[in-house]
C-alpha positions in Angstrom: 161.9 67.1 117.6 159.6 68.3 114.9 156.6 67.1 116.9 157.8 68.8 120.0 158.1 72.1 118.2 154.6 71.6 116.7 153.2 71.0 120.2 154.9 74.0 121.6 153.5 76.3 118.9 149.8 75.4 119.6 147.9 78.6 120.5 146.6 78.7 124.1 143.2 79.8 123.0 140.6 77.6 121.4 140.6 73.8 121.0 144.0 72.4 120.6 144.6 70.1 117.6 146.7 67.7 119.7 145.2 66.2 122.8 146.9 65.9 126.2 147.5 62.2 125.6 149.4 62.9 122.4 151.4 65.6 124.1 152.3 63.1 126.8 153.3 60.5 124.3 155.5 62.9 122.3 157.2 64.1 125.4 157.8 60.6 126.6 159.3 59.7 123.2 161.5 62.8 123.3 162.7 61.9 126.8 163.5 58.3 125.9 165.5 59.5 122.9 167.4 62.0 125.1 168.1 59.1 127.6 168.9 56.5 125.0 171.4 58.5 122.9 174.0 58.9 125.6 173.5 55.3 126.8 174.1 54.0 123.2 177.1 56.2 122.8 178.6 54.9 126.1 178.0 51.3 125.0 179.6 51.9 121.6 182.6 53.7 123.0 183.2 50.9 125.5 183.0 48.4 122.7 185.5 50.5 120.6 187.8 50.7 123.6 187.7 47.0 124.2 188.4 46.4 120.5 191.4 48.7 120.6 192.8 47.3 123.8 192.3 43.8 122.6 194.3 44.5 119.5 197.2 46.1 121.4 197.3 43.2 123.8 197.6 40.7 120.9 200.5 42.5 119.1 202.4 44.4 121.8 204.4 41.4 123.0 205.5 40.7 119.4 207.5 44.0 119.2 211.3 43.9 119.3 213.3 47.0 120.2 216.9 47.7 119.4 219.3 48.2 122.3 220.1 52.0 122.7 222.6 51.8 125.6 226.4 52.1 125.6 228.2 49.0 124.7 230.5 47.8 127.5 
């Protein structure tokens, strides 16, 4: 984001230090990062959920519970 702030602070008068091609490149990189971050977080959360569910599935059937009803 440092590059984007640098581009936004270029004065409107005079020759810009950064060309239009570089501005387009930096904007594209920023947009890909903004798109990739949520996608990566969704993938990692799905993987974590799968790991958690896989573990519960393996050990849940091994649990034994005491009977809490009235004895007849």
